[in-house]
Every structure is written in C-alpha cells, then in structure tokens.
C-alpha positions as CSV (number, residue, x, y, z in Angstrom):
1,M,155.6,-108.8,78.6
2,K,155.3,-108.2,74.8
3,Y,154.1,-104.7,73.8
4,T,152.2,-103.9,70.6
5,V,153.5,-101.3,68.2
6,G,150.5,-99.2,69.3
7,Q,151.5,-99.4,73.0
8,I,155.1,-98.5,72.2
9,A,154.0,-95.7,69.9
10,R,151.8,-94.3,72.7
11,F,154.6,-94.4,75.2
12,I,156.9,-92.5,72.8
13,R,154.2,-90.1,71.8
14,I,153.5,-89.2,75.4
15,Q,157.2,-88.9,76.3
16,K,157.7,-86.5,73.4
17,G,154.5,-84.5,74.1
18,I,153.0,-85.3,70.6
19,K,149.3,-85.1,70.3
20,Q,147.2,-88.0,68.8
21,S,145.7,-85.6,66.3
22,F,149.2,-84.8,64.9
23,V,150.0,-88.5,64.4
24,S,146.6,-89.2,63.0
25,D,147.0,-86.4,60.4
26,K,150.4,-87.7,59.4
27,L,149.0,-91.2,58.9
28,G,146.1,-89.8,56.8
29,F,143.3,-90.8,59.2
30,K,140.1,-88.8,59.2
31,S,140.0,-88.6,63.0
32,P,142.3,-89.1,66.0
33,S,140.0,-91.8,67.2
34,S,141.3,-94.1,64.4
35,Y,144.8,-93.7,65.7
36,S,143.7,-94.1,69.3
37,E,142.4,-97.5,68.3
38,I,145.8,-98.5,67.1
39,E,147.4,-97.4,70.4
40,K,144.7,-99.5,72.3
41,G,145.3,-102.5,70.1
42,V,141.8,-102.5,68.7
43,R,143.0,-101.8,65.2
44,H,146.2,-102.8,63.5
45,L,148.5,-100.5,61.5
46,S,149.2,-101.6,57.9
47,A,152.9,-102.2,57.1
48,D,153.0,-99.2,54.7
49,K,152.1,-96.9,57.5
50,I,155.0,-98.0,59.8
51,P,157.6,-95.6,58.3
52,I,155.1,-92.7,58.5
53,L,154.4,-93.5,62.1
54,A,158.1,-93.6,62.9
55,D,158.6,-90.3,61.1
56,A,155.7,-88.7,62.9
57,L,157.2,-89.8,66.3
58,D,160.8,-88.9,65.2
59,V,162.1,-92.4,65.9
60,S,163.6,-95.2,63.9
61,I,161.4,-98.1,62.8
62,E,163.5,-100.3,65.0
63,E,162.5,-98.3,68.1
64,L,158.8,-99.2,67.4
65,F,159.6,-102.9,67.4
66,F,162.4,-103.6,69.9
67,E,160.9,-103.5,73.3
68,D,164.1,-103.8,75.2
69,K,164.7,-100.1,74.7
70,I,161.1,-99.4,75.8
71,R,161.5,-101.6,78.9
72,K,164.5,-99.5,79.9
73,M,162.5,-96.3,79.4
74,R,159.5,-97.8,81.2
75,N,161.5,-97.9,84.5
76,D,161.5,-94.1,84.4
77,N,157.8,-93.6,83.6
78,D,155.0,-96.1,83.7
79,V,152.7,-94.9,80.9
80,I,152.4,-98.0,78.8
81,A,149.0,-99.5,79.6
C-alpha cells in the first residue's frame, strides 16, 4: 500500500506526540484544520512546505517519502488510516 505524505506525517506526528496546531503554525496555516486536510489527503502540500514539515516533525525529508521505514514502524503501532 502506498501512503501519502500526509498519512506518513500523521503517523510521525502522533508517534512523537506533536499537536496538529504546532505543525499548522510552523507551516503558516491560519488553522489546524488546514493541516488536518493534508493528513487526510483532501489537500496537497506544496513542494516549498516539505522542508518546513520535515523540520516541524524533526525528521528528514526522505522519511516523509520512503514508506519502507514507515511500514516497519507500522508493525509496532497501527495509527496510519
């Protein structure tokens, strides 16, 4: 199964105990619901925001795109919807 960047970001965010409002603020969104739409796949994240998202989640950009690492983590906790 292929995961979206939003789904991977959600998994990482939950694992690290980071609130949506924190990530939303870092990305410059007016409300957490805008970021929530990215996690749900309703809205896409522009390329210029990818490094900011990675920084907010304290991960490398590669970790947002290479799902083999996520698949391994998923075995420990099934939070990716």
